[in-house]
N, C-alpha and C positions, 0 to 999 in steps of 0.2 A: 601231324606234319606242319612245320612252321610256314606262315604265310610269306610268299616271296616279295621282297621289296622291289618296286618298279624302278626303272631307269629313267633317264632324261627324256625318253620318247614322249612322255605325257604332255610336255610343253608343245611339241609339234601337233599333238592331237588337239590341244586347246586352240591353237591357231587355226587348225583345220575346221573346228566347230564354229569359232566366232568369226572367221574371215572367209573361209573357203566354201561354206554352205549357207543357204538362206534360211535355215531353220529358225534362228533367233538372232535379232540384231540387238546386242546389248551395249549400252553406253557405259562409261566408267562409273557413273552414279548408280547404275542398276546392279553391277556385279559387286559383291561384297569384297572389300580389300583383303589381300593376303598379307600377313605380317612379313616384314623383311627377314630373310634368312639366306644363308649361303647354300651352295649346292651340296656341300658336305653334310649340312644339317638336314636338308630335305631333298632327297633325290628327285621328287616330283618337279622341282624347279631348277634342276641342274642345267637344263637346256638354255636357261636365260643367259648363260655365259658364252654361248656360241657366237660366232661371227655374224655381223649384220650385212655382209657382202651379198649381192644378188646371186642367186643360184638359178641358172638357166637350164639345169639338167632336168630330166624327167623325174617327177615326184615318185618316190618309192615307198610302198607300204610293206613293212616287214611281214614275215610269215606268221608272227603272233597276232597280227591285225589284218584279217582278211578284208578285201575290198567290199565284200557283200555286207559287212557289219556297218551299222550306222555309226559315224564318227562320234556322236554324242554318247552312244552306248559304250563305246570303247573308253572314252574319257571317264565315265562314271565307274566303270570296272577298275580303272587305274586308281581312282580316288578310294574305292572300296578296299583295294589291296593295301594301299598306303596306310589308311586308317586302321585296318586290321592288324598290320605289322606293328603299329604303335601300341595297340591294345595288348597284343601278345607280349611285347617287350615290357610293358608295364606290369603284367601279371608275373613275368619271370623275375623282375626286380622285387616285387612284393614277396614272392616265395623266398627270395634270398635275403629278405628283411632290409633291403635297400629302398626304404620308403621315399626318400627324397628323389631318387632316380625314377622310382615308379610314378611319383607325382609329376615329375618333369616331362615324362613321356606323354602325359595327358594335358599338359599345359602348352606353353609356347604357341606355335602356329597350328596346334591341333584344333582349336576353336575355329580358326579361319578355314581349315580344311573341311570341317563339318558344315560350315556355312556355305562354302562353295558347292559342296555336294548337294545341300538342300536347294540351292538356286538351280543347279543343273537338273535335278530330279523334278523340280516343279515345272520345268519347260521341256521335259522329255516324255516320249510315249513309252519308253521301256522301263522306267522306274517310277514307283508311286511315292506320293508324299508320305504315306505311312511308313515305307522303308526308311526314308530319311529321318522320320521321327524316331523310329526304333534305333537307328544308328546313334542319334543324338542321346537318347535315353541310356543306351549302353555305356557311352562315355561318362555320363553323369553318375550312373550307378557304380562304375568301376572306381571313380574317384571316392565315392562313399566307402567302398570296400577297402581301399588303400588307407583311408583315415581310420576305419574300424580296426584294421590290422595294426596300425601304428599305436593306437590307444591301448589295444589288448596287450601288445608287447611291453608297453610302459607299465601298465598295471601289474602284469605278471612279475616284472622285475621288482616292483615295490612290494608285492605280496611275498615274494621269496625272501626279501630283506627283512620284512616284519617277522616271518617265521624263524629266520635265522637268529634274530635277537630275542625270541621268546615272547614277542608281543602278540599273543593269540587274539586278543580283542581287535586290534588293528588288522591282523591277518584275515579275520573273518569278515570285517567290513570291506576290505579290498577284494576279497574273494567273491563276495556278492556283486560288487561293482564290475569285477572282471567277467563274471558269468553273464551279467546283463549285456556287457559289451560283446562277448562272443556270440550271444544269441542274436544280437543285431547284425553282426557280421555273417552269421550263418544264414539269416533271412535274406540279406543282400546277395549272398552267393547263390542262393536258390533262384532269386529273380534274374540274376545275370545268366544262369544256365539256360533259362527260358529265352532270354534275349538272344544269346549266341546260337541257340538252335534255330531261331527264326532267321537270323542273318546268314547262317550256313546254308539255309534253303532258298533264300531270296536274293543273295548278293554273291559277289566273287570272293568273299571272305571264306577261307578254309578255317573253321573254328575247332578243328580236332584238338589242337594243342591247348586252346583256351579252355575247352570243356574238361579236358583231363586235369588241368591245373586247378580248376574250380572244384572238381570232385575231390581232389587230394586235399584242398584247403578245408573243405567241409569235414573230411575225415579227421584231420588234425585238430580242428576246433572241437569236435565231439570228444576226442581223446583228452584234450586239455580240460574240458568241462568235467569229464569223469575223474580225472586225476585231482583237480582242485576240490571237487565235492568229497571224494573219498578221504583226502588228506586233511580236510578242514571240518567237515560237518558230520553230525550224527544222522544217519538215515532214519526217516520217519515213515509211518504208515497211517494213512487216513482212510477210514472205512465208513460206509453208510450202512448202518445196521437195519434201518427201516425207514420207509418214506410212504406217504399217501399216494395211492395209485391215481386218485382223482382229487381235484381241488377246484374251488370256485370262490367268488367274493363272500358267499354265505357260509362256505365250508373251507376254512383255510388249510394250507398245506402243512403237514407235520413231518419234520426231518429229524432222525436220531442217528448218532454216529459216535466214533471214538478216534482219538489221536494217540498213537503209540510210538515209542522208540525202544527197540530191543524188547518188544512184547510187554513193555511197561507203559501205562497211561501217563500222558504229560498234562499237567494241570496248568490252569491260568493262562491258556494260550487262546489267541483270537482266531475264530473261525468265521469265514465269510460265505454266505449262501446267496447265489445269484440266479435269477430266473428272468429271461427276456430283458436283460440290461438293468433290472432292479435288484438291489442288494440289501441284505440285512446282515447284522453282525451279532455273534454270540461268543461265549467263552467256555472253555472246557472246565469240568469239575475236577475234584481231586484225583479221580481215577481216569481222567482223560475223556470222559463222556461229554457229549453236548446234545442240546435239543434246540431246534429252531422252528418258529411258526411263521409262515409266510402267507399273506392274504393276496391273491392275484387280483389286481384291479384294472390296470391299463394293459396287462398281458393279453396277447391275442389268443382266442380260444383255439384248442387243438393240442397236439402233442408238442411239448417243449422240452428243452434240455435244461436240467437242474445241475448247477455246478457248485461243489462244496470245496473250499480252498483254505489251506493253512499258509499264511504269510508271516514268517518269523521276523523278529526285529533284525535290523542290519548286523548287530553284533551277537545274535543268538547262535548257540552251538548247533542248533537243529537246522536241517535243510527243509525247504518247503515241500508241500505235498498237495495233491489235487485229486478229486474224484468226481465222476459225473453219473447221472442216471436220467432216464426219460420219465416224464410225468404228463398226465392228461389234464388240461384246464377246461372246465365247463363254464357256461355263463350263468348269471343270476340276475333276476329282475329286481332292481332296487326299490326301496320305499322312499318316495320324495314328499316331504311336507313343506308347505309354503304358507306365508302370511303376506298380504298386500295392505299397505297403509290406507288405500282409498279405492272406492268403487266408481267414483266420478272424478273427472278432471278436464281441464281445458288447457289451451296453449300456455306453455312455460311452467305448468305445475310439475312438482316433483312426485314421482311414484317410487316408493321404496319397497323392495321385495326381500324378505328374509326366508331362508330355507335350509334344509338338511337332507343329505342323501345317506341312507343306511341300508344294510343288508343283515338280516338276522339280528336286528337291534344294535348293530355296530356301525359307527360312522365310517364312511368310505372317503379316504383322502385323495387329493389330486384328480378328482373326477371333473372333466370339463362341463361347464353349465353355460347355456346361452339363452338370452331372453329376446323374444321378438313380439311385435304387434303387427299383424297382417304380414306383409312382405318385408317389413323393415326390421333389421337386426340392430339391437341397441348395445348389449353388453355381453362379453364373453370372459368368464373367469374360471378358476378351479376351486374346488372345496378345500378347506383347511384340514388339519390333522383330525378334526372331529367330524368331518363331513359337512361342515356348515358353509354357507355362502351368503353374500349380500349384494344385491343389485340396486343401483340408484339411477333412475331414468328421468330425464327432463322431457316432457311431452312436446313434440314439434307441432308445427302448424299443418304438416302434410298428412295428418290423420283426419279424415273426414268426420263430421259429427255423427253420433249414433253409438250403438253398442258395439264394442270391439272386444277382441280376445287377446289376452296376454298369454303367450306360450313360453313355458320354461322347459327347455329340452336338456336332458341329462345324458352324458356319455356319447359315444359314437359307435359305429358298426364294427370297429376293429378291436373292441375291448371286451373283457370278460364281464364287465358291467353292461347289461343290455341297455340299449337306448330307450329312454322313457320320456314322455312329454306330459306336463301338467298344464291345464288351462285355467285361467281366472278371467272373469268378465270385467270390463271397465267401460263406462259410458263417457264418450267424449262430447263435451258441450261447446257450442259456438262462443267465440270471443269477439266482442264488439271492437271496432276500429274507428279511428278518426283521422281526418286530413286537415292540415293548415294550408292556406294558399295566399300568396301575395303576388300582385302584378304591378309592374312599373314600366311606364313608357320611356324607353331609352332615347329614341329620336323619332322622326316622322315615319320611319319604316319598320321599327322593331319594338317589341314588348318583351321584357324579361319576366319570367315566372319562376317563383321559388315556393317550396312547400316542404312538409314533413309528414310522414305516415307513422302513427302511433297506435297502440292499443288504447282501449278506454282508460286503462290505469296508467298510461304514460310509458309503456315499454316501447322502445324504438324498434322499428321493423325494417331491417336492411334487406337489400337484394330483392325487392319486390317491384312489380311493374305497375306504373301509373299511366292512365290515359289522360291527356290534356287536350282540350278543344276550346275554340273561341268563335262565336258567331258562325259564319259559313266556312271557316277555314277547316282544312282537313285535320282530323285528329292525329296526334302523335303520341308515341309511347316512350316513356323514360323509366330508368331503373333507380331505385333509391340507393344511397351510399351506406356506409357502415353505421351511420347514425339515423338512418331512415329519411334523410333529406334528399330532395331532387331539385334540379334546375334545368330550365329549357328556355327557348326563345321562339316567339311566333311573329308573323308579319302583321303589321297594322292593316286592318281592312281599308280598302280604297272607296271613297265616296263617289258614286256614279251619277249624281244629280247636279245640275247647274244651280239648283236653288240653295244648296248649302255651300257657303263660302269657306275657303280654307282657313285654318287656324281657329275654327269654331269648334269648341269642345263638344264631344259626343260621348255616349256611354257604350261600353263594350262588356258583355258578360263572358267570363272565362270559367270553365268547369274542369275540375280534376276528379277522376274516378279510380277506385281500387276495386277490381272484380276478380278475385282469385278463383281458381277451379281446383277441386279435390282438396280443399283446405277447410280447417275449422275456424279460420278468420272470416268474419262477416264482411260483405260488401259495404263500401262507404263512398260518398262523393260530397264535394263542396263546390260552391260557386261564389265568385267575387265579381264586383262591378268596377270597371276602370273608367274614369273620365279621361278621354284621350283626344288628341288632335289628329284627324285623318289627313292624309295628303289629298289634294284636290283630284277630281276625276280628270281623265285625259282630255275630255272635251272642254272642260272649264279651263284647264291649263293651256290648251292651244289657243282658246279665245283670248285669255288674259295675256298670254305670251305675246301674241301679235300686237295687242294694244300697248304692252310695256315696251316693246322694241321701238314702236312709233314714237311714244312719249320720250323715251331715252334719246333717240337720235334727234327728234325735234328740239328737245331741250338743249342738246349740244349745239345745234345750228343757231338757235336763238341767242344763246350765250355768246357764241362766236360773233354773230352779226352785231350784237351790242358792243362788244369790245372793238370790232372792226370800225363801227361807226365812231366810237369815241377816239379811236386812233386817227380817223380821217380828219377830225376837227383840227388836229395839230399839224396836218400836212400843209405845205405852202400851196398857193394857188397855181404855181408853175408845175406841180407834180401831176403826172398822168395817172389815171386809175389803172390798177393791176387787172389783168385778165382773169377770167374765172378759173383758169388752170393754176394760177399762182396765189390766189386769195384763199380765204377760209372756205370750208366745205360747203358745197351747194346743198340745197334741200334734196334728200335722197328719196327715191321711189321705194317705199317699204315693201312692196310686193316682190321686188327683185333683189333685196338685200340678203346676203348670206354671211355667216361668220368669216368665210375666206375673203369676201368682198370688203367687209368692214375692216379686216386686218390689212388689206392692201391700201385702203384709204388712210389708215393709221400710219403706215409706213411712208406714204406720200407726204403727210403733214410733218412727220419727223424729219424728212429730207429738207423741208422748208423751215426747220427749226421751230415749228409750232408744237411745242412739247405738250401743252395742255390738251389740244385737240387730238394729238396722237394717243395720249393716255385714255381719253374718253372713248375713242373709237376702238382702241385695243381691248379695253375692258368690255365694251359692248360685244365684241367678237367672242371673247372667252365666256361671257355670261350666256350669250345665245347658245353656244355649244353645250354648256352643261344643263341649261334648262331643257333643251331638246333631248339630251342623252339620258337624263334622269327623270324626265317627264315631271318637272317641278313647276310650281306656280310662279308666274312672272310677277306676282305681287310681293314676292320676297324682296326684302331690302338686300343690299349688297353683303352685309355681314350675316344676315339670316341665310342667304344662299351658301356662304362659306361654311357656316356652322352645320348646315344640313348635310353637306356631302364630304367634308374634309376627312372624316373617318374612313370613307370608302375609297379615298384616293391613295396612291402610293406617295412616298415621301416627296419626290421631285415635283409631281403634279400639285400636291398640296402647297408646296413652297411657291410655285408659280402663281397659283390663285391668291394666296395670301399677299404676295408682293404686289400683284396687280390691283387687288382690292384696296390695299393701303395707299397705293399711288393714286387711284381714282378718288378716294376720300380726300386726299391732300389737294388734288387738282380742283375739286368742286368746293370744298368747305374750309380749307386752311390756306396759310400763306404760301404763295407761289414759289418762295425761295426754297421750300422743302421738297420740291419735285426732283425726281432722280435725274442724273445727268443723261445727256443724249446717248452716250456710249452704253450706259446701264440699260436705258430704255430700249435701245436697238437690240441688245442681247436678249431682253425680256420678250420683245416682239418676235424675235427669231425662235425662242423656245415655244411660244404660243403657236407659231406656224408649224413647228414639228409636231406639236400635240394635236393639231387639227388635221394633220395628214392621215 
């Protein structure tokens, strides 16, 4: 019975599912798009042409859609019926040899229908994803059937034309190609029958018509094959006259048989003997007899099917033939002989193993062979046609010193060749190592350390761990790179005594150690001594710091007073002396001075156009801040201070310190004409104020 095509009601059902129920809230991006089509092309979307006017009447559900059914289930059923109708129409067109029409039924918006169905099925409790996949597979397989039918029809037409013109050679070639194509079509039809039977049981598709058409198609294909074979080829008969009931790697299988046509042996024909996917080839004698010897090696033990097949040339007048029989495969223990080039070795030495796998003095080919030492697997190969193998192993450092065992394992548990292991002893000896070490003081706070790990003979050792320590600093671990080199940085030890002045060179011992575990590489260590300048202790820094601030500010006041005195000589006797608030800075109480206070004084003097005093006091504020923040010695000169910390500052801070240091140097030691303008200095002091906050 043909599947019924649905009417426009499905659009209403779609709206009911997507708008009238809360089951799934789908956005336009989530729902697969449906190809544009007219209502006449696809009845499922005919309702799209209905009016958009508001309908205030009571919603009616037709008798074919009971209210008790879930709307989504009804929509799925309608999709199933529509897809089933398209499939049936395609099969009808195929039977009528209208292949373009059959293909068109499976193209167009058919793909979108299937995608819509897959989407709805994935979000429905009544349909499984497996059903959607079966439906999609059915569509794909039916396309293949249409293509196979099209090709078969074209080949049959060419075959008939070749026969009509007496071109028997071409006719035989086309006949074999046609038989291969019909075999493909027959297999596809069988798979489709299974698919339709599942859909008939799990969906709303009534597959009765489809199943009948497919059965009819298979019958026609079988009739076509029989007709072409009878009209084109001479029937052959392939018999197995005798075969070994048991076989093993030590006792190969013997097969005897004959190929005949019209009870007469056919000579010089190729016969293929296959067992467990492994094939050998032999030829028939003058009377059509053949003999084949097959040695089972990778075949799994037990009862196996032996296939003997005759495959004629494409233009041969004979048809192919095949015969099968059961044989029993037993296992055999192989003989494994090996030679090893050394009994002692150390890291990076080459061990070469030669061997052969035989059974009953015959080499066994394609047998897997694996070499291991301890738990480490090194090489996996297969034997050549003579049963020989060669393994080349470079000894790693992960084998501890001492006597170890080289294990050569042949075959595996699934083969007719029994798994066998041969052991050979080898003594692993330790390998001496060496470390190079170089230490360089980068600045007063860090020391750069570099080195390299090598064997005694100079082999680089990458990816190894090195412990580095210096004096009382905590040990740190670094890893060597691809060339065995390593790099790290440690902090300069701080001098805690007031007796050692800063910038006084001292000695520091730095040690690098390599101590592997579970390795044949020996431990090694090396020590280097560095002449370094430690930063002063916090106590010394605080003491010197206070003295430095007093000297700096005192010097500023002395210079100012000298200049003020010189300037006073030039004043007229009628001038009155300026008050302390408008003259040069007074002597400061050092115990009350802070960077912020110094910066306020600098700003006061800048307001009175006293640029030099403003620079000195501004620099003093900045210097005091950094000496305290970095716990540095107050004995540092202005450029020593800058060089000590500029790498640790960000770009803007380093620029402020550099500009202020330069201005300070100009104010004290160079021509006063080079001092920055008041506007530049005001901006600089403002930047320092922001920095101090």
